[in-house]
N, C-alpha and C positions, 0 to 999 in steps of 0.2 A: 792736271794732265789731261791730255786728249787721247781719243780712239778714234778708229775707222769703223763705219759700219757695215752690216755684211747685206747679204740680200734677203728679204721676208720672200718666202718660198710657199705654193699649196703645200699643205700637209698631206694631202691624199694624192696628189702627183709626185711627192717625195717617196712617200711610202708605198704605193701600189703602182700607178700607172707609169712613170717611167723606167722603174726596174724592169715591168713586163716587157716593156716596148724595148728596151736594150739587152734583154736576158740577165739583165742582173748587175751590167756593168755601172749603169749609173749610181747605185749605190755607194760605190767605192768612189766615184768622182764626188760627190755630194759629200760624203765623208771627208775627204780629201780638205772640200771648200769648207763646212763647218768648222774644222779644226784649222784653217788658214782663218780664217773669219774671226776667232778666239785670238788669235796671236794678234792680227792685226788690231783688234778692239782695244786689248788690254797688251802692251808688251812687257807687263809684269809677268803676265803666264809664260811659263816655259813648254811651248807647244813646237813640236816639229809635225807637220801636218803629214809629210812624207811616212815616217814612222806610225804614224797613227793610222794610214791608210794601208799600209803594208800589215801591221798587223792584224787587221781585217781580211785582208786578200790572202794572204799566206799563212799568219800566225796559226791558224787550224791546224797546222802540220804538229804542233806541239802543244797543241789544246788551248793553254791558259792564255795567249798575248788577247784573242779578240774579245774577252771577258774584260780584263785590265783596260782596254783602251777604251772599250764601252763605257766602262765605271769609270775613268778618267775625263771622257768626253762628258759625263754628265756633270763633273765636279767644276769642269772649265765653263760648263753652261751656266750653272747656279753661281760660280765666281764672276762670270760677266753680267748676271743680273744684279749681285750686290754692286759691283763697279759704275751701274746704270743709276744705282740710287731705287734700285727696287727689292724686293723679300726674294732671296735666294731660293727660289719655289723649285726648280728641277733637283730632283731626287734621283741621284745616279743609282740606288739600287733599285729602284722603279725601270729605269734603264736597262737596270742587267737583267732583270725578269722579263721584260718585255722583249727582251731578245729569242725567246724559248716560246713568244706568244705571236707566230705569226709576224718575225722583224717588227714589231711594232714600235721599236726605239727610235728607228728614225721618224716617224708620225711622232712622237713624245716629245723627243728634242727640237724637232722642227717646230713644234707650237710652242716650247719654252723661248727658243730663239725670236720666232715673231713676235714674241711679247715685248722683247727688247727692242728691236725695231720699232714697233707701235708705240711705244714708250717716248722715244725722239720724235715723233710724228711721220713714219715712215718715209725716211730720206732716201735718196738712191743709194746706192751701194757704194763705199768708200769714202761719204760725207763723213769730215771731221766732226766730233761730237764731243764735248767735257763728260770726265769721269768722276766720279764723285770720291773716292777715296784716293 
């Protein structure tokens, strides 16, 4: 089985710089993109990037959706790591806790994603790569 790689991003730009410059809009764009990358990397994962992003954007109205979405995204990243042949080092609970610490979940999740792309040698986004299981 094959999958498509995502884009390696600078973790500090993702976490702090771009969201500051765009008044927070970049976070939602980034969140959509990483969930789309999860879907494109391993089609066995059931991911709807639009719903994941909307849970972050407007889910706060009923409180729970942003937390569930953040947790599930962490689980997806760990699954992606295992599919790439790495240890599933991404911990969804850490990502959830980091939501409350200056929004550090973006930095943490992007760092974990970058490990996957480095494992494949840093190919351009969209490159077809083999999956382990």
